[in-house]
Structure formats: structure tokens, C-alpha cells
C-alpha positions as CSV (number, residue, x, y, z in Angstrom):
1,X,-15.8,-20.2,-3.3
2,X,-15.9,-20.4,-7.0
3,X,-13.3,-21.2,-9.5
4,X,-14.6,-19.6,-12.4
5,X,-12.6,-16.0,-12.0
6,X,-8.9,-16.6,-12.4
7,X,-6.6,-14.7,-10.8
8,X,-5.5,-11.6,-12.1
9,X,-4.7,-7.6,-11.2
10,X,-8.5,-6.2,-11.7
11,X,-8.9,-2.8,-10.1
12,X,-12.5,-2.4,-9.3
13,X,-13.7,1.5,-9.8
14,X,-17.0,1.7,-7.8
15,X,-16.7,2.2,-4.0
16,X,-18.5,-0.9,-2.1
17,X,-20.1,-0.8,1.0
18,X,-19.3,-3.8,3.4
19,X,-20.1,-4.5,6.8
20,X,-17.4,-3.0,9.5
21,X,-17.2,-4.0,13.1
22,X,-14.6,-2.8,15.4
23,X,-12.7,-4.4,18.2
24,X,-10.3,-2.4,20.9
25,X,-7.1,-4.8,22.2
26,X,-5.5,-2.8,25.1
27,X,-6.7,0.8,23.5
28,X,-5.7,-0.1,19.9
29,X,-8.6,-0.5,17.3
30,X,-9.2,-3.3,14.9
31,X,-11.4,-2.7,12.1
32,X,-12.9,-6.2,10.1
33,X,-15.0,-5.7,7.0
34,X,-16.8,-8.2,5.6
35,X,-18.7,-8.7,2.0
36,X,-18.6,-10.2,-1.3
37,X,-16.1,-9.5,-3.8
38,X,-17.9,-8.0,-7.0
39,X,-15.3,-9.6,-9.2
40,X,-15.3,-13.1,-8.4
41,X,-18.4,-13.2,-6.6
42,X,-16.6,-14.7,-3.3
43,X,-17.4,-13.8,0.6
44,X,-14.3,-12.5,2.1
45,X,-13.5,-11.1,5.7
46,X,-10.4,-8.5,6.1
47,X,-9.0,-7.3,9.3
48,X,-7.3,-3.8,9.3
49,X,-5.1,-3.8,12.4
50,X,-3.7,-0.9,14.3
51,X,-0.2,-1.2,12.6
52,X,-0.4,-1.3,8.9
53,X,2.6,-2.2,7.1
54,X,4.3,0.1,4.5
55,X,4.5,-0.9,1.0
56,X,7.5,-0.6,-1.7
57,X,6.4,2.8,-3.0
58,X,5.5,4.1,0.5
59,X,2.0,4.6,1.9
60,X,0.4,1.8,3.6
61,X,-1.2,-1.4,2.6
62,X,-4.9,-1.9,2.5
63,X,-5.4,1.1,4.9
64,X,-7.0,4.5,3.1
65,X,-6.5,4.9,-0.6
66,X,-4.5,8.3,-0.8
67,X,-4.1,11.5,1.1
68,X,-6.2,12.9,-1.4
69,X,-9.3,11.0,-0.5
70,X,-8.9,10.1,3.3
71,X,-12.9,8.7,3.1
72,X,-11.9,5.9,0.9
73,X,-10.1,2.3,2.3
74,X,-8.2,0.1,-0.2
75,X,-7.4,-3.7,0.1
76,X,-7.3,-6.5,-2.5
77,X,-9.6,-9.3,-2.3
78,X,-9.3,-11.2,0.4
79,X,-11.5,-14.5,-0.5
80,X,-10.6,-18.0,0.2
81,X,-11.7,-18.9,-3.6
82,X,-9.3,-21.2,-5.8
83,X,-8.1,-18.4,-8.3
84,X,-5.3,-19.8,-10.3
85,X,-2.5,-18.7,-11.4
86,X,-2.5,-17.0,-8.1
87,X,1.2,-16.3,-7.1
88,X,2.6,-17.5,-3.9
89,X,1.4,-16.3,-0.4
90,X,-1.5,-14.4,-1.6
91,X,-5.0,-15.0,-1.7
92,X,-8.2,-13.7,-3.5
93,X,-8.8,-13.2,-7.3
94,X,-6.3,-10.2,-7.3
95,X,-9.2,-7.4,-7.4
96,X,-8.4,-4.2,-6.0
97,X,-11.2,-2.5,-4.2
98,X,-12.4,0.7,-3.0
99,X,-14.3,0.5,0.6
100,X,-16.6,3.0,2.0
101,X,-15.3,4.1,5.1
102,X,-16.5,2.3,8.2
103,X,-19.7,4.1,10.0
104,X,-18.7,7.3,12.0
105,X,-20.1,5.6,15.3
106,X,-17.5,3.2,15.1
107,X,-14.7,5.4,14.4
108,X,-15.4,7.8,17.3
109,X,-16.2,5.2,20.0
110,X,-19.6,6.2,20.4
């Protein structure tokens, strides 16, 4: 964990390659991504469950970036680092990250 990076909205433009794993729960798949945030340098793990919450302006939180870019997944930094002044009930440093999709062998079940 680091405290050098304050909490702030910070879009990160590059597409990141993190480690993906998948688990099956009664026919529902849950993807988990693990990596290091390029903005704050903290390690993190985040799960994408089978049901994604909607966001106020439409779409799905933390799933795919947009219909125009179906291969890129988006998420906010999910580290446990101490980044202040972080809003209550939020984690991470505030960075918005674009993730390369899970490998094909995880998404096709083979």
C-alpha cells in the first residue's frame, strides 16, 4: 500500500493487461482480475460477477467500456491503499482503468 498518491478522478488512457481467472457458480461465471494500478502503484483484485449493477446514466458499472469497444473492460482502481480525501464507501485511488479482455480460453469455457 502507498499513501503518496491522493484520491482523485484520473482516467488512465492505456489498455492494461492484468491476470484473469474465472469461477463457475451454478452455471454463472465470475471473472476476477488481478494486477497493479499504474496510477498509485498498489496491487488490487476485482471480481466481475454475473450480474452487473447499472449506473445512473445507463450502461453497466465496471463491465465493458462501451458497445463500440466490446473487447475493452473498464473499472476503477480497487486497491486497499490509503488515498485521501477519498469519498466515503469508495475504494482505490480514483483511477479509471481500461483492461484488455479475458483470454479466449476463459470466455469460451475451454
